[in-house]
N, C-alpha and C positions, 0 to 999 in steps of 0.2 A: 434570576435561580438564586435561591439559597445554598450557603453555604455548603449544607451537607445534600446539594447535588451537585456542586460546584468539584471539577476533579481536581483531583491533586496529582503532579509531577514531583518528584523524587531521585537526582542523582547520585549514582555512588558515590561512596567520598571514595574509592579503589580506583576508577575508570571512570572520567567527570564527562566523556563520551556516550555514555550509557546509563541509561532511570529503568522508572517504570512511570506510567499511567496509570490512575487509578482512576474508573470511571463510579462515580458515585452511584451514579444512574440504575446502577443491575453490579453491581460490585466487580466487574470485572473488570483486570489487571492488565494492560499488555505494556512491554519492553519496549522503551525509546532509543531512538540511537541521534545524537549529532554530527552529521557527512557536513562539513566545512562549516556555513553558517545554518542550517537547517535543523532542526530536529523534527521527525519523523517515528509513527509509529511505527517499529520492528514485527508487526504480524497484521494481516489481517484483522476486518472488525469484527465484531457476533455480534454485537448491540441489537436489540429489537424491542426497540420504540413503544409498541403495543399492538393489540392483538389486530387493529386495524392495517398493518405493516406490512401482515404478514405474508401477504397477496403481493408485496410489493419486493419480498427478499427471498431468499432460498435460502434450507440451511444446505447444508456441503453435509457430504457422508460424514464429518469428520470433522466439526467446524468448530474445536475449542486447537485444532494446526492447518485448517483453514480457510478461517472463516465462514462469515455468511454472505451469499452473494446478494446486492440489489436492484436497483433500475435506478436511473443516473438522478430521479426527483429524491429519490426517499436518500440518495449518496450524501443529495448535498442539502438536507433538512437533519442530520441527524451525527454532526463534529462534535464533539464536546464541547465545553466553552473554552476560548482563546485556541479553539483548534479547526483546519478548514482542510477541504479537498481540496487535494494543490490542483493547480492551474498546469496546463502545458508547457507557461515558462518556468512553474518550479519543477517541472517534471527535468524544461530543459538548462537549468541554473544547478542541477543535483547530476547531472550528466558532464557538465561544461568541468562541474568539480572533478569528476571521477579523473578523467582524461588530464586533466592537468596535475592533479596528486600523486598522475601513475604515469607522467609522459610517459600517453598510449600516442597523442600526435592524430589519433582520431578515436569513432565512436563503436569502432568494428567491436573491442571485448567491451564493450559499459557493463554489457549487461551476467559476466561472469564475476564481477565486484557484487553483483547487489543479492544472485542467484544465491539457494543454499547450498552445503557443499553436498547432501546426498539428496536424496529423493526421484534427483532427474534419471532421464535411460539413457542420455550421454550426454557428455559434460560439460560434467556435476559444476557448479559457484565454485569461486573461490570467496563469497563472505567477506569479504574484506572490513566488512564495516558495523554490522551483524545485521544490516538485514531483510535477509533471510529469508527470500522468495523462494515459497516451496509451489510445485506442477501441481496439477489437477491433471487427471488422463481420462481425457475421451479418442470412442476410438482408434484406442494404442500413440494416442498425441499426447505429448507432456506440456504442455501451455499454463501463463496463470493471461491476464490482464487485471489491470489497476485501472480503473474508473480514474480518468481527472472534468475535472468539472468546467472545462472551456466547452463550449458547443460550436461547429462548423455554422457559414451562413445558410446554411441548406438547413438547421435544424436537429442532425447528426451531431453527437459525442461520439468524443473521442477516448483511449485508454490505450493504456500503456502498456507495448505487448512481451512479456519473457516465454519464446522456445527455446527448442531445441540448441538455436546456430545464437550464435552470441552477439547481437547487433541492437541497436536500439531505435525504437519504432515505434510512433504514432499511432493510431487504427483510427479508421471510425464507423461505427456502429452506434442501430440506434436505442433512443435513452429508455426503452424500456427492455432491450436485452439488460441481464445480472450477470453484475459480473463485482469481483473482492475489487474493497479499499481500503487506503491505508490514506490518517492523517497527518498535513504536518503543521507545523505550533505556529497562530502568527504572532 
């Protein structure tokens, strides 16, 4: 990649745990947050690499707020340079940090610390770290699933599932199903 295509990462002088990722491929910008030793995009990704990928990505009804939905193969191929689709281990490191940082004892309330403060039907989030997970509403159910790079032995992919209840759950799904993605700085 040449410098015009390389992403730029800029952290705030007033808050060293928050910044912005500028994706030079399409001019989009994403807030980023440092949580523990990890740096995450704090919005669902919206990048559409080419016309051919449109069938592998779905526009959400408000993709500026909720991002696009991607199958696993597309999600694995579109990270900005220096970023990656998180693995189950990356999600578990995030969970363990939140438990320790907030003296929680277990994972039963971890999602509250990552969910947005609004938009959920019930059990609004605390959004302590600025991760800001927004729900999508389908059949009157509020949830968000973030893709993992991890594949099971039987070829299914994992997603981190956020729902109205506040628990930390990695579900299995088909690689062809389309879900939101966040990226992690390498």
